[in-house]
C-alpha positions in Angstrom: 0.3 0.0 -0.1 1.7 3.6 -0.8 2.5 5.5 1.9 2.5 9.2 1.9 5.9 9.8 3.7 8.6 9.3 1.1 8.6 12.0 -1.5 9.8 11.6 -5.4 13.4 12.6 -4.1 13.1 9.5 -0.8 11.9 6.7 -3.9 15.0 7.5 -5.9 17.5 7.5 -3.2 15.5 4.1 -2.2 16.3 2.6 -5.6 20.1 3.9 -6.0 20.8 2.0 -2.9 18.6 -1.0 -3.2 20.8 -1.5 -6.2 23.9 -1.1 -4.4 22.6 -4.0 -1.7 21.5 -6.1 -4.7 25.0 -5.3 -6.4 27.5 -5.4 -2.8 25.9 -7.3 -0.2 23.4 -10.1 -1.6 25.9 -12.0 -3.6 27.7 -12.7 -0.9 25.9 -12.2 2.6 25.4 -16.0 3.3 29.8 -15.9 2.6 29.4 -13.3 5.3 27.3 -15.1 7.3 29.8 -18.0 7.9 32.8 -15.6 8.5 30.1 -14.5 11.1 31.2 -10.2 10.5 31.1 -8.5 7.4 34.1 -6.9 5.3 35.4 -3.1 6.1 35.5 -2.5 3.4 32.0 -2.8 2.5 31.2 0.7 5.1 33.4 2.6 2.2 32.0 1.4 -0.6 28.5 2.5 1.2 29.7 5.6 2.5 31.2 6.4 -1.1 27.9 6.7 -2.3 26.9 8.5 0.4 24.8 5.5 2.4 26.6 6.3 5.3 25.4 9.3 8.0 23.3 11.0 5.5 21.9 13.3 8.4 25.8 14.2 9.2 26.6 18.8 8.0 28.5 19.4 4.7 31.3 20.4 6.0 32.3 17.1 7.2 30.9 15.3 4.2 27.5 14.8 4.6 24.5 16.0 2.8 22.7 17.4 5.8 19.5 15.0 4.2 16.5 14.5 7.0 16.0 11.2 9.0 13.6 9.7 6.6 16.7 8.2 4.0 18.1 7.3 7.2 15.0 4.6 7.2 15.0 4.2 3.8 18.6 2.5 5.0 17.0 0.6 7.8 13.8 -0.9 5.6 15.9 -2.1 2.4 18.4 -3.8 4.4 15.7 -5.9 6.5 13.3 -6.3 4.5 16.5 -7.8 2.2 16.8 -10.0 5.1 20.4 -8.7 5.0 20.1 -6.4 8.6 23.6 -8.2 9.5 24.8 -5.1 7.4 24.4 -3.0 10.4 24.8 0.5 8.6 22.0 2.3 10.7 23.6 1.3 14.2 26.6 3.2 12.8 24.7 6.1 11.1 21.2 6.2 13.2 22.3 5.2 16.4 25.5 5.7 17.6 26.7 9.0 15.0 24.4 11.4 16.4 26.3 11.2 19.8 29.0 12.8 17.5 27.0 14.7 16.2 25.2 16.2 19.2 27.6 16.7 22.2 31.1 16.6 20.0 32.7 20.2 19.9 34.2 21.3 17.0 37.7 19.6 16.7 36.7 16.3 18.0 34.1 16.2 14.7 36.9 17.1 12.3 38.9 14.3 13.5 36.2 11.5 13.2 33.2 12.9 11.4 34.5 13.0 8.1 35.9 8.9 8.4 32.7 8.1 9.8 30.6 9.5 6.6 33.2 7.9 4.0 33.0 4.5 6.3 37.3 5.1 7.1 35.5 4.5 10.8 33.5 2.3 11.7 30.7 2.9 14.9 30.0 0.7 17.7 28.7 1.8 21.2 30.0 -0.2 24.5 26.9 0.1 27.2 26.1 -3.6 28.3 28.1 -5.2 30.4 28.0 -8.7 31.8 25.8 -7.3 34.9 24.4 -4.2 33.5 22.0 -4.9 30.3 18.1 -3.1 30.3 19.3 -1.6 33.8 22.5 1.0 32.9 22.6 2.7 36.2 24.0 -1.0 37.1 27.3 -0.5 35.1 30.6 -0.8 36.8 33.0 0.2 34.0 35.4 2.7 36.1 37.0 5.9 34.3 39.4 7.9 36.9 40.8 11.4 36.3 44.6 10.8 36.4 47.4 13.1 35.6 44.7 14.9 32.5 44.0 11.4 31.5 41.3 8.9 32.4 42.0 5.6 33.3 39.7 2.9 31.7 38.7 -0.2 33.8 36.3 -2.7 32.9 34.4 -4.9 30.4 31.4 -4.8 27.6 29.6 -7.6 26.3 27.0 -7.9 23.3 28.4 -5.2 21.5 27.8 -5.7 17.9 30.2 -3.7 15.0 32.6 -5.1 18.1 35.1 -6.8 15.9 34.9 -4.2 13.1 34.5 -0.9 14.6 37.5 1.1 15.4 36.2 3.6 16.9 34.0 3.7 19.7 31.0 5.3 22.1 31.5 4.0 25.7 30.0 4.5 29.0 32.1 4.6 32.3 31.6 5.9 35.9 33.0 8.7 36.6 31.6 9.1 39.9 28.5 7.1 41.9 26.1 8.0 44.6 24.1 4.9 46.1 21.7 7.2 46.4 20.9 8.3 42.4 22.9 5.3 40.6 22.1 6.7 37.0 23.9 10.0 38.0 27.7 9.9 37.3 28.2 8.3 33.6 30.1 9.7 31.2 31.0 9.3 27.8 33.9 8.3 26.3 34.9 8.0 22.1 37.7 5.7 22.2 39.7 4.2 19.5 40.7 0.1 19.2 44.4 1.1 19.4 44.2 2.7 22.2 46.8 1.0 24.6 45.1 -1.6 27.0 42.0 -2.1 24.9 40.8 -5.3 24.1 38.3 -7.0 21.8 36.9 -10.5 23.5 35.6 -13.3 21.1 33.0 -13.1 18.7 30.3 -14.3 20.5 28.5 -17.5 18.7 24.4 -16.6 18.1 21.4 -18.4 17.1 21.1 -15.5 14.3 22.6 -12.0 13.0 25.1 -14.4 11.8 26.7 -12.0 9.8 26.6 -8.9 12.4 30.1 -9.7 14.8 28.8 -8.8 18.5 31.8 -8.9 21.1 33.2 -8.9 24.4 35.1 -5.3 24.9 37.9 -5.0 28.1 39.6 -2.5 29.2 42.2 -3.0 31.3 44.3 0.6 32.5 43.3 1.6 29.3 44.3 5.5 29.2 42.1 7.4 27.8 43.2 11.1 26.5 41.0 13.9 28.3 39.9 15.4 24.7 38.3 12.1 24.5 36.0 13.0 26.9 32.0 13.1 25.0 30.3 16.3 26.3 30.5 16.9 29.9 31.6 14.6 32.9 28.6 13.4 34.1 25.9 13.8 31.8 26.1 10.9 29.8 22.7 9.4 31.5 21.1 12.2 30.4 22.9 11.7 26.5 21.7 8.0 26.9 18.0 8.7 27.2 18.2 12.0 24.3 19.6 9.2 21.8 17.3 6.4 22.7 14.3 7.6 21.3 16.1 7.5 18.1 17.5 4.0 18.5 14.6 2.3 19.7 12.4 4.1 16.3 15.4 2.3 14.0 15.1 -0.9 15.9 10.6 -0.2 15.1 11.6 0.9 11.5 13.5 -2.1 10.2 11.4 -4.3 12.0 7.9 -3.6 10.1 10.3 -3.9 7.0 11.5 -7.2 7.4 7.3 -8.0 8.7 6.8 -6.7 5.0 9.7 -8.6 3.4 7.9 -11.7 5.0 4.5 -11.4 4.2 5.5 -10.9 0.7 8.3 -13.8 0.2 4.9 -16.5 1.4 2.2 -14.9 -0.9 4.8 -15.1 -4.0 5.8 -18.5 -2.7 1.9 -20.0 -1.6 1.2 -18.6 -5.8 3.4 -21.3 -6.6 3.1 -24.2 -4.1 1.0 -27.3 -5.3 -0.6 -28.8 -2.4 -3.6 -31.3 -3.7 -3.4 -30.5 -6.9 -4.1 -27.1 -6.2 -2.5 -23.7 -5.4 -1.5 -23.1 -1.5 -2.5 -19.5 -1.7 -5.9 -21.2 -2.6 -6.6 -22.2 0.9 -8.9 -20.3 3.3 -6.3 -20.8 6.6 -3.4 -19.7 3.5 -5.4 -16.2 2.7 -6.5 -15.6 6.0 -3.0 -15.8 7.2 -1.8 -13.6 4.6 -4.5 -11.4 5.3 -3.8 -10.7 9.2 -0.4 -10.5 8.7 -0.7 -7.5 5.9 -2.7 -6.1 8.0 0.1 -6.1 10.8 2.2 -4.6 8.5 -0.3 -2.0 7.4 -0.6 -1.2 10.9 3.0 -1.1 11.7 3.6 1.1 8.5 0.8 3.8 10.0 2.0 4.1 13.2 6.2 4.4 12.1 4.5 7.0 9.3 2.8 8.7 12.2 5.7 8.7 14.2 8.3 9.8 12.0 7.7 13.4 10.7 6.8 13.9 14.6 10.9 12.9 15.6 12.0 14.9 12.8 10.1 17.6 13.9 12.1 17.1 17.9 9.2 16.2 19.8 9.8 14.3 22.9 8.2 10.5 22.0 9.4 8.0 24.3 6.4 6.6 25.3 5.2 6.4 21.8 8.7 4.5 20.2 8.4 2.0 23.5 5.4 1.3 22.2 6.6 0.9 18.2 10.0 -0.9 20.0 7.9 -3.1 21.4 5.0 -3.6 19.7 6.4 -3.8 16.0 9.5 -6.2 16.8 6.7 -8.6 18.7 4.5 -8.5 15.2 8.3 -9.5 14.0 8.5 -12.1 15.3 5.1 -13.5 15.1 4.4 -12.6 11.1 7.6 -14.6 10.5 6.7 -17.3 12.5 3.2 -17.7 10.9 4.3 -17.0 7.2 8.1 -19.6 7.7 4.8 -22.2 8.8 2.8 -21.6 5.2 6.4 -22.5 3.3 6.3 -25.8 5.4 9.6 -27.8 5.9 11.4 -25.7 3.2 10.6 -22.8 5.6 13.2 -24.6 8.0 15.9 -24.9 5.6 18.9 -22.5 5.7 18.2 -21.6 1.8 14.9 -19.9 2.1 15.5 -16.2 3.7 12.1 -16.9 5.5 14.0 -19.0 7.7 16.4 -15.7 8.1 14.2 -13.8 8.9 12.5 -16.1 11.6 15.7 -16.8 13.3 17.0 -12.9 13.1 13.9 -11.2 14.4 14.0 -12.7 17.6 17.0 -10.4 19.0 14.2 -6.9 17.9 12.5 -8.1 21.1 16.2 -7.6 23.3 18.7 -5.3 22.0 17.9 -1.4 22.4 15.9 -2.0 25.5 13.7 -5.7 26.0 10.0 -5.8 25.0 9.9 -5.9 28.5 11.3 -2.5 30.1 9.3 -0.6 27.3 6.1 -1.7 28.6 7.4 -0.3 31.7 8.3 3.0 30.2 4.7 3.1 28.6 3.3 2.4 32.1 5.1 5.0 34.1 3.6 7.9 31.7 0.7 6.3 31.6 0.3 5.9 36.0 3.0 8.1 36.8 6.9 6.9 38.2 5.2 6.1 41.4 
């Protein structure tokens, strides 16, 4: 169904990016799945064609485009079943921290490389004992002789193997009565002494996306790598989580859409009891229900995205979108796979990848249970 969110320039960009996926990604993705990561070079190729950090300022090499161009990149990657090429993490989840909180000297140092794909970004918040509860993080940064000494561990870090520039959350002070305070953010290059990548963590899905452990052992960080003001990290994280969760919801909707469309094509061709599977009422009703869920997801997003562009505070609404649309993605993928029968369980069919890749959407970016808690707080008050 036609959407009114995008104009002709957006759709022209979509066609160009879709050709990039067809030419540069689809033929290689299975091999990247086996390798457990995508090559750094794919970021450079994307950067050369203007597909990374589209909102970046022109003086850093960006297009100063609106967020809808970023949404298209996320939609196309998820729709084509290649979300492990995690450009949205780089461009729309991590890069905004640099855009908003870096000073001009820091931006001049890092932003052009991010736009060109020479720097690959990751964000390191999660720790073995601090996932959705960021107030429990233990990584510590101590200021000594005008530089910070960082110690701690991070886990489940997307882009952890290929990234060379990390936004890292660490404690610079601690007040037991106010655990959310005293968190600071740092931009850390991967060649810093004391920084160590751990193993690439094996997962049930999202295989082309490298997900890693990181360790900091007396890692020396120059004071000028502090992002924004010391102790303001919690506020910065909360400001950016709105866009992060919106991006994940956008990808989830496109993935669910992909499941419906590939299943529609399959059931029209698949013969069962001498007739197309599409002639069975159960098949038709299942597809009708799934297509309706996808359209509702798009309608919700097409309301939220312009409001996000206008600067509205939408934490309640994006929490709804993140939890409901990712739940929808998983449900639609499951029901569509069922219509493929045994073939749907075979990895050669993209529906199988959509099914396993969908599961993490309900966990990362804030578990869906946390999303419901945030929604309830807005409805009922924090007490």
